[in-house]
C-alpha positions as CSV (number, residue, x, y, z in Angstrom):
1,M,-18.5,15.5,1.5
2,K,-18.2,19.0,3.1
3,R,-14.6,19.5,3.9
4,I,-13.3,19.7,7.8
5,A,-12.1,23.3,8.1
6,Q,-14.6,24.0,10.8
7,V,-12.9,21.5,12.9
8,R,-11.7,23.0,16.2
9,G,-7.9,24.2,15.9
10,W,-7.5,23.7,12.3
11,E,-7.3,27.4,11.4
12,R,-3.7,27.6,13.3
13,L,-2.9,25.4,10.7
14,G,-3.7,27.6,7.7
15,N,-1.4,30.1,6.3
16,M,-2.6,33.4,5.1
17,G,-6.0,32.4,4.8
18,K,-5.0,28.9,2.8
19,R,-5.6,25.4,4.2
20,K,-2.1,24.2,5.3
21,V,-2.8,19.9,4.2
22,L,0.7,18.1,4.6
23,V,1.4,18.2,8.4
24,A,4.8,16.4,11.1
25,A,3.0,13.4,12.6
26,N,3.3,15.5,16.3
27,I,0.7,14.3,18.8
28,E,-0.4,17.8,18.4
29,H,-1.9,17.0,14.7
30,I,-2.8,13.3,15.6
31,Q,-5.0,14.5,17.4
32,L,-6.1,16.6,15.2
33,A,-6.4,14.2,12.2
34,A,-8.3,11.7,14.8
35,D,-10.7,14.3,15.0
36,I,-11.4,14.8,11.4
37,I,-11.3,11.0,11.4
38,R,-14.5,11.2,14.2
39,R,-16.4,14.0,12.0
40,G,-16.1,12.3,8.2
41,G,-12.9,13.6,6.8
42,L,-10.0,11.3,5.1
43,I,-6.2,11.3,6.1
44,A,-3.5,10.0,4.6
45,F,-0.9,8.6,7.5
46,P,2.1,6.9,7.2
47,T,2.8,2.7,7.7
48,E,5.5,0.8,7.8
49,T,4.6,-0.4,4.5
50,V,3.0,2.3,2.6
51,Y,1.1,5.6,3.1
52,G,-2.4,4.7,3.7
53,L,-5.4,6.9,2.7
54,G,-7.7,6.3,5.7
55,A,-11.7,6.7,7.1
56,D,-13.8,5.7,10.2
57,M,-14.9,2.0,9.2
58,W,-18.1,2.5,10.3
59,N,-19.2,5.9,8.2
60,P,-20.3,4.9,4.9
61,G,-20.2,8.2,3.1
62,A,-16.5,8.7,4.2
63,I,-15.7,5.3,2.6
64,A,-17.6,6.2,0.1
65,N,-15.4,9.3,0.1
66,I,-12.2,6.9,-0.1
67,F,-13.4,5.6,-3.7
68,K,-13.8,8.8,-5.0
69,V,-10.8,10.5,-4.2
70,K,-8.7,7.4,-5.2
71,A,-11.2,6.6,-8.2
72,R,-10.7,2.9,-7.2
73,P,-13.6,0.4,-8.5
74,L,-16.2,-0.6,-6.1
75,H,-15.5,-4.0,-6.5
76,D,-11.9,-3.4,-5.0
77,P,-12.0,-4.1,-0.9
78,L,-10.1,-2.0,1.2
79,I,-8.2,-3.4,4.5
80,V,-9.0,-2.3,8.0
81,H,-6.7,-1.3,10.2
82,I,-6.7,-1.2,14.3
83,A,-4.5,-0.8,17.0
84,E,-5.3,-3.5,19.3
85,K,-5.4,-7.7,18.5
86,E,-9.1,-7.8,20.7
87,T,-10.3,-6.0,18.6
88,L,-10.3,-8.7,15.2
89,N,-12.7,-10.7,17.5
90,E,-15.3,-7.7,16.9
91,L,-15.1,-7.6,13.4
92,A,-13.9,-10.9,12.5
93,L,-14.3,-15.0,13.1
94,T,-11.1,-16.6,14.2
95,E,-11.9,-20.1,15.2
96,D,-9.2,-21.1,13.2
97,P,-6.0,-21.9,15.8
98,R,-4.0,-20.5,12.7
99,I,-5.0,-16.8,13.0
100,R,-4.0,-16.6,16.8
101,L,-0.9,-17.6,16.0
102,L,0.0,-15.9,13.0
103,S,-1.5,-12.3,15.3
104,D,0.7,-13.2,18.3
105,V,3.6,-13.4,15.9
106,F,3.1,-11.2,13.6
107,W,0.9,-7.8,14.4
108,P,1.6,-5.3,15.0
109,G,3.4,-5.6,11.4
110,P,3.2,-5.8,7.8
111,L,0.6,-9.0,7.5
112,T,-3.5,-8.4,6.6
113,L,-5.5,-11.6,7.3
114,V,-8.6,-12.0,5.3
115,L,-11.4,-13.6,7.3
116,P,-14.9,-14.6,7.1
117,R,-16.5,-11.3,8.6
118,K,-19.3,-10.4,10.9
119,P,-22.8,-9.4,9.4
120,D,-22.8,-5.8,11.0
121,I,-19.9,-4.6,8.5
122,P,-20.2,-2.2,5.9
123,D,-20.8,-4.0,2.5
124,L,-18.3,-1.0,0.4
125,I,-15.4,-2.1,2.8
126,T,-15.7,-5.3,1.9
127,A,-16.9,-4.7,-1.7
128,G,-20.1,-6.9,-0.7
129,L,-17.8,-10.1,-0.1
130,P,-18.3,-12.6,2.9
131,T,-14.7,-11.9,4.3
132,I,-12.9,-8.4,5.7
133,A,-9.1,-8.0,5.6
134,I,-7.3,-7.2,8.9
135,R,-4.5,-6.0,10.0
136,M,-2.1,-3.9,12.7
137,P,0.4,-1.4,11.6
138,N,3.5,-1.8,13.2
139,H,4.2,2.4,13.1
140,P,3.8,4.7,16.1
141,V,2.0,7.4,14.1
142,A,-0.7,4.9,12.6
143,S,-1.4,3.0,15.7
144,A,-1.9,6.6,17.7
145,L,-4.0,7.6,15.3
146,I,-6.5,4.7,15.5
147,R,-6.2,4.9,19.2
148,N,-7.0,8.9,19.2
149,A,-10.4,8.3,16.6
150,G,-11.5,5.5,18.5
151,T,-12.9,3.2,15.8
152,P,-11.3,0.8,13.2
153,I,-9.6,2.8,10.2
154,A,-10.4,1.6,6.7
155,A,-7.3,2.8,4.4
156,P,-6.6,1.4,1.0
157,S,-2.3,3.2,-0.2
158,A,-2.9,6.7,-0.4
159,N,-2.6,7.3,-3.8
160,P,-4.8,7.2,-7.7
161,F,-6.1,3.6,-8.3
162,G,-3.4,2.1,-9.7
163,Y,-0.8,3.8,-9.9
164,V,2.8,3.5,-7.9
165,S,2.5,3.0,-4.4
166,P,3.5,6.6,-1.9
167,T,6.1,5.9,0.6
168,A,7.4,9.4,1.8
169,A,4.2,12.1,2.7
170,H,4.7,13.9,-0.3
171,H,4.4,11.2,-2.8
172,V,0.7,11.2,-1.5
173,L,0.6,15.2,-2.3
174,E,1.5,15.3,-5.5
175,G,-1.0,12.2,-6.4
176,L,-3.8,13.3,-4.3
177,G,-3.3,17.1,-3.3
178,E,-5.7,18.4,-1.5
179,Q,-8.7,16.4,-2.2
180,V,-7.2,15.0,1.5
181,D,-8.1,16.6,4.6
182,L,-5.0,16.3,6.2
183,I,-1.5,14.2,5.5
184,L,0.4,13.5,8.7
185,D,3.9,13.3,7.0
186,G,5.6,10.7,9.4
187,G,9.0,10.0,7.0
188,T,9.8,7.9,4.9
189,C,7.6,4.3,4.9
190,S,10.5,1.8,6.4
191,H,9.6,-1.5,4.7
192,G,8.5,0.2,1.2
193,V,6.3,-2.9,-0.2
194,E,2.6,-3.5,1.1
195,S,1.5,-5.9,3.6
196,T,1.2,-9.8,3.0
197,I,-2.0,-10.9,2.3
198,I,-3.1,-13.9,3.7
199,S,-6.7,-16.2,3.2
200,F,-8.7,-18.1,6.2
201,T,-11.7,-18.5,3.9
202,N,-11.5,-22.1,2.1
203,G,-10.3,-24.2,4.9
204,S,-6.4,-24.0,3.8
205,P,-4.4,-20.6,4.8
206,T,-3.9,-18.6,0.7
207,L,-1.8,-15.9,-0.3
208,L,-3.6,-13.5,-2.0
209,R,-0.8,-10.6,-2.1
210,A,3.0,-11.0,-1.8
211,G,4.7,-8.0,0.2
212,S,6.8,-7.5,3.3
213,L,6.4,-10.6,5.1
214,S,8.1,-13.5,3.4
215,V,5.6,-16.5,2.9
216,E,8.6,-19.2,3.9
217,D,8.7,-17.2,7.3
218,L,4.7,-17.5,7.4
219,E,4.9,-21.0,7.2
220,E,7.9,-21.8,9.4
221,V,4.3,-20.8,12.4
222,I,1.2,-23.0,10.5
223,G,3.1,-24.5,7.8
224,P,2.1,-24.9,4.1
225,I,0.4,-21.7,2.4
226,M,-1.6,-21.6,-0.5
227,R,-0.1,-19.7,-3.5
228,P,-3.1,-19.4,-6.3
229,G,-3.1,-17.4,-9.8
230,F,-1.8,-14.0,-10.6
231,S,-4.8,-12.2,-10.9
232,E,-9.3,-12.6,-11.0
233,G,-11.7,-11.3,-12.2
234,R,-13.4,-9.8,-9.0
235,P,-10.4,-9.2,-6.5
236,L,-11.0,-11.5,-2.6
237,S,-8.2,-8.4,-1.5
238,P,-6.9,-5.8,-2.7
239,G,-3.4,-5.9,-5.1
240,R,-5.0,-8.7,-7.3
241,L,-5.7,-6.5,-10.4
242,A,-3.1,-8.1,-13.5
243,R,-2.4,-4.4,-14.1
244,H,-2.0,-2.5,-10.8
245,Y,1.0,-0.3,-9.5
246,A,1.5,1.4,-12.9
247,T,4.1,4.3,-13.9
248,R,2.5,6.4,-16.3
249,T,5.8,5.6,-18.5
250,P,5.2,2.3,-20.3
251,L,7.2,-0.4,-18.3
252,H,8.8,-3.6,-19.8
253,L,10.0,-6.2,-17.7
254,L,13.9,-7.8,-18.9
255,P,14.1,-11.6,-18.7
256,T,17.4,-11.5,-16.8
257,S,19.2,-9.8,-15.0
258,E,22.0,-9.6,-18.1
259,A,19.5,-8.8,-21.1
260,I,20.8,-5.7,-22.9
261,P,16.4,-4.0,-24.2
262,K,16.1,-3.3,-27.3
263,F,16.3,-0.2,-28.2
264,V,14.5,2.9,-30.3
265,P,16.5,5.3,-32.0
266,G,15.4,8.6,-30.6
267,E,13.6,6.9,-27.6
268,Q,14.6,8.5,-24.0
269,T,14.8,5.4,-21.9
270,G,15.4,4.6,-18.4
271,L,16.5,1.7,-16.4
272,L,15.1,0.1,-12.7
273,A,18.5,-1.9,-11.8
274,F,18.4,-3.8,-8.8
275,A,22.3,-3.6,-8.6
276,P,25.0,-1.2,-10.8
277,P,24.4,-2.7,-14.2
278,R,26.8,-2.9,-17.4
279,G,25.9,0.1,-20.4
280,K,25.2,2.7,-18.3
281,E,25.7,4.9,-21.0
282,L,22.9,3.4,-23.0
283,Y,20.5,5.1,-20.6
284,A,19.5,8.2,-19.7
285,A,18.5,7.9,-16.1
286,I,19.4,4.7,-14.0
287,E,18.1,3.5,-11.0
288,V,19.8,1.5,-8.7
289,L,17.9,-0.1,-6.0
290,S,21.1,-2.0,-4.3
291,P,24.4,-1.0,-4.2
292,T,24.9,-4.3,-2.7
293,G,21.8,-6.1,-4.7
294,D,20.3,-6.3,-1.3
295,V,16.6,-7.6,-1.2
296,Q,15.6,-5.7,1.5
297,E,17.0,-2.3,0.9
298,A,15.2,-3.0,-2.8
299,A,12.4,-3.3,-1.4
300,H,12.3,0.0,0.7
301,N,13.5,1.9,-2.4
302,F,11.3,0.2,-5.0
303,F,8.3,2.7,-5.6
304,A,10.0,6.0,-4.7
305,A,12.6,4.9,-7.7
306,L,9.9,3.9,-10.1
307,R,8.2,7.7,-8.8
308,R,11.7,9.6,-9.5
309,L,12.2,7.5,-12.8
310,D,8.5,8.7,-13.9
311,N,8.8,11.9,-13.6
312,Q,11.9,12.3,-16.0
313,G,9.7,12.3,-19.1
314,L,11.3,9.3,-20.6
315,T,9.6,7.3,-23.2
316,R,10.0,3.5,-22.3
317,L,11.3,2.2,-18.7
318,W,13.0,-0.9,-18.7
319,A,13.1,-3.0,-14.8
320,E,15.4,-5.6,-14.0
321,P,14.2,-9.0,-12.7
322,C,15.5,-10.2,-9.2
323,T,15.0,-12.7,-7.1
324,E,11.7,-14.3,-5.8
325,E,12.9,-15.7,-2.7
326,G,11.5,-13.6,0.6
327,I,10.4,-10.5,0.5
328,G,11.6,-10.4,-3.8
329,M,8.7,-11.8,-4.6
330,A,6.4,-9.0,-3.8
331,I,8.7,-6.9,-5.6
332,M,8.6,-9.3,-8.6
333,D,4.6,-9.7,-7.7
334,R,4.6,-5.8,-8.5
335,L,6.8,-5.6,-11.2
336,R,4.7,-8.1,-12.8
337,R,1.5,-6.3,-12.9
338,C,3.7,-2.8,-13.6
339,A,5.3,-4.3,-16.6
340,V,3.2,-3.5,-20.0
341,P,4.9,-6.4,-23.2
342,V,6.9,-4.9,-25.5
343,G,5.4,-3.5,-28.1
């Protein structure tokens, strides 16, 4: 795909002839980003969960470029982002009354629904599956971008495939650089963990990915939700691969928050802690996700803290477990997919 340098107004963002990629998410830049989407370009934009790498869902070339830029396998489906609830009926089959209940209560918000797709949905978005993943983000920049573009936007997280998800605009720039046509800087994502994904394809609602919205809150609205295994060979939604959200530095998961790892002489070791830890002097670097042990605060800081540890040139990282109640389930899901066995 050729770059979008000819878009009207693009040149005004330049600095001595060099294209400026990261810009403030003001009205002018959102309109510019929408124009780029319509012309087949790629936009990184904030949501309440993480930053997404978006393209027009109806443009096969643009969608293919998402996979190319992220180095994402073609069998991993994308999430389609919408700005109006009515759009759901244009993309998916929604006869199950529980679908309407969830969208009425939790949209806009960090909930993705996997539903039987309409026949004209591009296969590349759905990885050839008979389903489509859809969500309505609760972020003013994301909503304005979708509305101005006049099309639903397909968007995975805006990072190299398998790496730690981006929760700030500079994370996108560090990971993808000028492979993206424009990065809209809307500040730090408020939730910091991806959306919860629920499937309605087997009769019973099924959890495909734990996320920012707790399963307990969802079950209060629609009743029991099935919880399948850890992963599958062919993912039915994003975030289902066994190895995902991974740091470049090997990370190991401690069995309990009180456990002390076995240190190797000469290694520089980092710790991801959920509260101020004991034995601070044992580590070369420590990131505390919540000084008060609050799991919501921990989720907000999670990916950014992982990135900071990963960027310090350490030999090994250790992570403490947390409760698996509420959003803690999503944090532990990410840690298990990030962690490697102790060798």
